[in-house]
C-alpha positions as CSV (number, residue, x, y, z in Angstrom):
1,I,-14.2,49.6,104.2
2,K,-11.2,47.6,105.1
3,G,-11.0,45.3,108.1
4,G,-12.4,42.3,109.8
5,V,-15.2,41.5,112.2
6,S,-15.5,38.6,114.6
7,L,-19.2,37.8,114.8
8,S,-18.7,36.6,118.4
9,D,-17.6,40.1,119.3
10,F,-20.3,41.7,117.2
11,V,-23.2,39.9,119.0
12,A,-21.7,41.0,122.3
13,F,-22.8,44.5,121.4
14,I,-26.0,43.7,119.5
15,P,-28.1,41.1,121.4
16,L,-29.8,38.3,119.4
17,E,-33.1,36.7,120.2
18,A,-33.0,34.0,122.9
19,G,-31.8,30.7,121.4
20,T,-29.9,32.4,118.6
21,S,-26.1,32.6,118.4
22,M,-23.6,33.5,115.7
23,K,-19.8,33.2,115.4
24,G,-17.2,33.3,112.6
25,D,-15.2,36.0,110.8
26,I,-16.0,38.5,108.1
27,N,-13.1,40.2,106.3
28,A,-13.7,43.1,103.9
29,D,-11.7,45.2,101.5
30,I,-14.3,47.2,99.6
31,D,-14.3,50.7,98.1
32,F,-17.6,52.3,97.3
33,D,-19.1,55.5,96.0
34,F,-22.8,55.7,95.1
35,N,-26.1,57.3,96.1
36,K,-29.7,56.0,96.4
37,S,-30.8,57.6,93.1
38,A,-28.2,55.7,91.1
39,I,-29.3,52.4,92.5
40,E,-33.0,53.1,92.1
41,K,-32.5,54.1,88.4
42,Q,-30.0,51.2,87.9
43,D,-27.5,53.7,86.6
44,Y,-24.5,51.5,86.8
45,E,-22.1,54.1,85.4
46,R,-22.6,56.1,88.6
47,I,-22.3,53.1,91.0
48,K,-18.7,52.5,92.1
49,L,-18.4,49.3,94.2
50,K,-15.3,47.2,94.1
51,G,-13.6,44.8,96.5
52,I,-13.7,41.5,98.3
53,L,-15.8,40.2,101.2
54,D,-14.7,36.9,102.8
55,I,-16.9,34.9,105.2
56,L,-15.0,32.2,107.2
57,N,-16.2,29.6,109.7
58,M,-19.5,31.3,110.3
59,T,-22.1,29.5,112.3
60,Y,-25.7,30.7,112.8
61,V,-27.9,28.9,115.3
62,T,-31.5,29.5,115.9
63,I,-34.4,27.5,117.3
64,D,-36.4,27.9,114.1
65,M,-34.2,26.2,111.5
66,P,-31.2,23.8,111.2
67,V,-27.8,25.2,112.0
68,L,-26.3,27.2,109.2
69,Q,-22.5,26.9,108.7
70,V,-20.5,28.8,106.1
71,D,-17.1,27.2,106.1
72,Q,-16.0,29.6,103.3
73,M,-17.7,32.1,101.0
74,K,-16.0,34.7,98.9
75,L,-17.9,37.6,97.3
76,L,-16.2,39.8,94.7
77,F,-17.8,43.2,94.0
78,D,-17.2,45.1,90.8
79,N,-19.5,48.1,90.3
80,N,-22.9,46.7,89.5
81,A,-22.1,43.0,90.1
82,C,-21.4,40.6,92.8
83,Q,-19.7,37.3,92.0
84,I,-19.4,34.3,94.2
85,P,-16.6,32.2,92.7
86,S,-16.7,29.7,95.5
87,S,-18.4,28.7,98.8
88,N,-18.8,25.8,101.1
89,I,-22.1,25.9,103.1
90,R,-23.8,23.4,105.4
91,F,-27.3,23.7,106.9
92,G,-28.1,20.9,109.2
93,K,-27.3,17.6,107.5
94,S,-27.4,19.3,104.0
95,D,-24.6,20.8,102.1
96,L,-24.1,23.0,99.1
97,S,-21.5,24.7,97.0
98,L,-22.8,28.0,95.6
99,K,-21.3,29.8,92.6
100,G,-22.6,32.6,90.4
101,N,-23.3,36.2,90.2
102,A,-25.9,39.0,90.9
103,I,-26.3,42.1,88.8
104,N,-27.4,45.1,90.8
105,P,-27.2,43.4,94.2
106,L,-27.8,46.7,96.0
107,A,-31.5,46.6,94.9
108,L,-32.0,44.1,97.8
109,I,-30.7,46.6,100.3
110,M,-32.3,49.7,98.8
111,E,-35.6,47.9,98.1
112,K,-35.8,49.5,94.6
113,G,-35.0,48.1,91.2
114,K,-34.3,44.4,90.4
115,S,-31.3,42.2,91.1
116,T,-30.7,39.6,88.4
117,M,-29.1,36.5,89.8
118,N,-27.6,33.4,88.1
119,F,-26.3,30.7,90.4
120,T,-25.3,27.1,90.3
121,V,-25.7,24.8,93.4
122,D,-24.0,21.5,93.8
123,G,-24.4,19.3,96.8
124,N,-24.1,15.8,98.2
125,L,-27.3,15.7,100.3
126,F,-30.4,17.9,100.7
127,D,-32.5,16.7,103.6
128,V,-35.9,18.2,103.0
129,D,-37.2,16.8,106.4
130,E,-35.1,19.3,108.4
131,W,-37.0,22.2,106.7
132,M,-40.5,20.8,107.1
133,S,-42.8,21.6,110.0
134,S,-43.8,18.7,112.1
135,G,-47.4,18.2,112.8
136,E,-50.4,20.6,113.0
137,E,-49.0,22.4,116.1
138,A,-46.0,23.7,114.1
139,I,-48.3,24.8,111.2
140,A,-50.7,26.6,113.6
141,E,-47.8,28.5,115.3
142,K,-46.6,30.0,112.0
143,P,-48.5,33.1,110.7
144,I,-49.7,33.1,107.2
145,V,-47.9,35.8,105.2
146,N,-49.3,37.3,102.1
147,S,-46.5,37.1,99.5
148,N,-47.8,40.3,97.9
149,S,-47.1,42.3,101.1
150,G,-43.7,43.6,99.8
151,G,-40.3,42.3,100.6
152,F,-37.2,41.0,99.0
153,Q,-39.2,38.9,96.5
154,D,-40.1,42.1,94.7
155,Y,-36.4,42.8,93.9
156,I,-35.2,39.4,92.7
157,D,-35.0,37.8,89.2
158,L,-33.3,34.4,90.0
159,R,-32.1,31.6,87.8
160,L,-30.7,28.6,89.7
161,D,-29.2,25.4,88.2
162,A,-29.1,22.8,90.9
163,K,-27.5,19.4,91.1
164,Y,-27.6,17.1,94.1
165,K,-26.3,13.5,94.5
166,R,-29.2,12.8,97.0
167,I,-32.4,14.5,98.0
168,K,-34.1,12.9,101.0
169,Y,-37.7,13.5,102.0
170,E,-39.3,11.1,104.6
171,D,-38.9,7.6,103.1
172,F,-38.1,8.9,99.6
173,L,-34.6,9.2,98.2
174,I,-33.9,10.9,94.9
175,E,-30.4,10.3,93.5
176,D,-28.5,12.3,90.9
177,A,-31.1,15.1,90.9
178,V,-30.7,17.9,88.3
179,G,-33.0,20.8,87.9
180,K,-33.6,24.4,87.1
181,I,-35.4,27.0,89.2
182,K,-36.6,30.4,88.1
183,Y,-38.1,33.0,90.5
184,N,-39.3,36.4,89.3
185,N,-42.3,38.7,90.2
186,D,-43.2,36.4,93.1
187,K,-43.6,33.4,90.7
188,L,-41.6,30.2,91.2
189,E,-41.0,27.8,88.3
190,I,-39.2,24.5,88.8
191,E,-38.1,22.6,85.7
192,S,-37.1,19.0,85.6
193,F,-36.1,17.6,89.0
């Protein structure tokens, strides 16, 4: 796959839900050769995936969450791994720089196997309030989902080291927050925040 996509042009052909918009550019130069069996068995010797995917100036707007802006994100694929050497992301008032790697990232797409991820997140501000429901009405509108119902959580083994200069929640402000997050087998562990 070699080429670029303007997300504005893409959504002209594939309609989004009312209140949702997307724009930005995705450029790819990726060679691949693999089959479903190799991914399911995590047979990395048979998986050939190499190249670069660049996301530039992407904005995703929906009524359900704060605006997501990806100023820049680079993904480097090399057979069974995906590395993110740099990124600049904003969601609402919050920001983050994400770096790290994922082993067997195709497990998420194929819904088989496990993707082991190790990332670091650095940010200036994480505004928790933007991600919280407001009032009982918002809670009543959201359906309760059984986490054991299957989904991407079955295919992730995540380690995340996070560092934020400020975390804001209602009237509380945490400064110079450092923590570790682990997520595996639908179990979330948060160490020292």
